[in-house]
Legacy VTK file of the C-alpha trace (Angstrom):
# vtk DataFile Version 3.0
C-alpha trace
ASCII
DATASET POLYDATA
POINTS 110 float
0.000 0.000 0.000
2.993 2.339 0.042
2.784 2.824 -3.753
-0.784 4.119 -3.569
-1.461 7.803 -3.804
-3.538 9.508 -1.121
-6.728 9.272 -3.182
-6.377 5.526 -3.617
-5.610 5.170 0.097
-8.771 7.086 0.911
-10.820 4.934 -1.474
-9.418 1.774 0.142
-10.254 3.136 3.583
-13.801 3.914 2.439
-14.211 0.387 1.049
-12.946 -1.083 4.325
-15.299 1.134 6.316
-18.234 0.123 4.115
-17.368 -3.554 4.584
-17.016 -3.165 8.333
-20.272 -1.263 8.517
-22.103 -4.000 6.588
-20.593 -6.668 8.826
-21.557 -4.739 11.951
-25.080 -4.256 10.619
-25.384 -8.000 9.924
-24.227 -8.816 13.430
-26.692 -6.368 14.972
-29.527 -7.787 12.844
-28.633 -11.337 13.942
-28.631 -10.252 17.575
-32.069 -8.657 17.168
-33.437 -11.835 15.597
-32.036 -13.911 18.449
-33.684 -11.574 20.989
-37.034 -11.821 19.198
-36.824 -15.614 19.037
-36.046 -15.799 22.762
-38.973 -13.515 23.592
-41.368 -15.558 21.453
-40.280 -18.789 23.118
-40.773 -17.254 26.549
-44.234 -15.978 25.641
-45.459 -19.218 24.049
-47.522 -21.312 26.490
-46.165 -24.713 27.329
-48.040 -27.344 25.353
-49.036 -30.552 27.068
-49.643 -33.735 25.194
-53.192 -35.027 25.257
-52.597 -38.767 25.130
-52.134 -41.221 27.984
-48.584 -42.339 28.764
-49.468 -45.348 30.888
-48.451 -48.715 29.515
-51.205 -51.250 29.074
-48.957 -54.274 29.684
-45.772 -55.982 28.681
-44.813 -56.218 25.039
-44.132 -59.476 23.237
-40.393 -58.836 23.381
-40.507 -58.466 27.159
-42.413 -61.734 27.508
-39.899 -63.516 25.271
-37.058 -62.120 27.370
-38.721 -63.308 30.588
-39.309 -66.767 29.088
-35.657 -67.027 28.028
-34.493 -65.991 31.488
-36.715 -68.628 33.110
-35.410 -71.309 30.729
-31.786 -70.427 31.402
-32.481 -70.380 35.141
-34.188 -73.783 34.922
-31.228 -75.295 33.084
-28.889 -73.820 35.698
-30.927 -75.332 38.528
-30.947 -78.705 36.733
-27.145 -78.691 36.417
-26.779 -77.671 40.052
-29.067 -80.533 41.138
-27.095 -82.976 39.015
-23.836 -81.768 40.539
-25.235 -82.196 44.065
-26.405 -85.724 43.237
-22.975 -86.681 41.904
-21.323 -85.122 44.945
-23.610 -87.102 47.263
-22.833 -90.360 45.455
-19.101 -89.743 45.577
-19.348 -88.816 49.255
-21.231 -92.038 50.017
-18.601 -94.124 48.197
-15.775 -92.394 50.081
-17.512 -93.015 53.416
-18.052 -96.711 52.588
-14.419 -97.178 51.528
-13.129 -95.449 54.667
-15.447 -97.527 56.864
-14.198 -100.721 55.208
-10.584 -99.646 55.728
-11.326 -98.869 59.366
-12.844 -102.315 59.901
-9.833 -104.001 58.264
-7.481 -102.083 60.530
-9.518 -102.993 63.607
-9.503 -106.725 62.686
-5.758 -106.784 62.060
-5.094 -104.900 65.272
-6.703 -107.608 67.422
LINES 1 111
110 0 1 2 3 4 5 6 7 8 9 10 11 12 13 14 15 16 17 18 19 20 21 22 23 24 25 26 27 28 29 30 31 32 33 34 35 36 37 38 39 40 41 42 43 44 45 46 47 48 49 50 51 52 53 54 55 56 57 58 59 60 61 62 63 64 65 66 67 68 69 70 71 72 73 74 75 76 77 78 79 80 81 82 83 84 85 86 87 88 89 90 91 92 93 94 95 96 97 98 99 100 101 102 103 104 105 106 107 108 109
């Protein structure tokens, strides 16, 4: 800008001022619109929905989920019962073997 004569410098300054003024005017207009929108939202009455939000019952998906949970729980209980039965049988065998060993030791000790 050093090569410009004073007239060209003045014209450039005027163009810059016009641009700044337009930008400032746009910003002020946007702020006014935002204020109006905020006022309209504050003045508008709150609308309430007119339908009932209560649920009538469980959906089909919920019933399927409950049924699956019951089935999985039943299978788990069945495996637990089977494990307890096996444990009881093994315990009985161990007790019988130990009792037989005890008797053998008592007979040999006499």
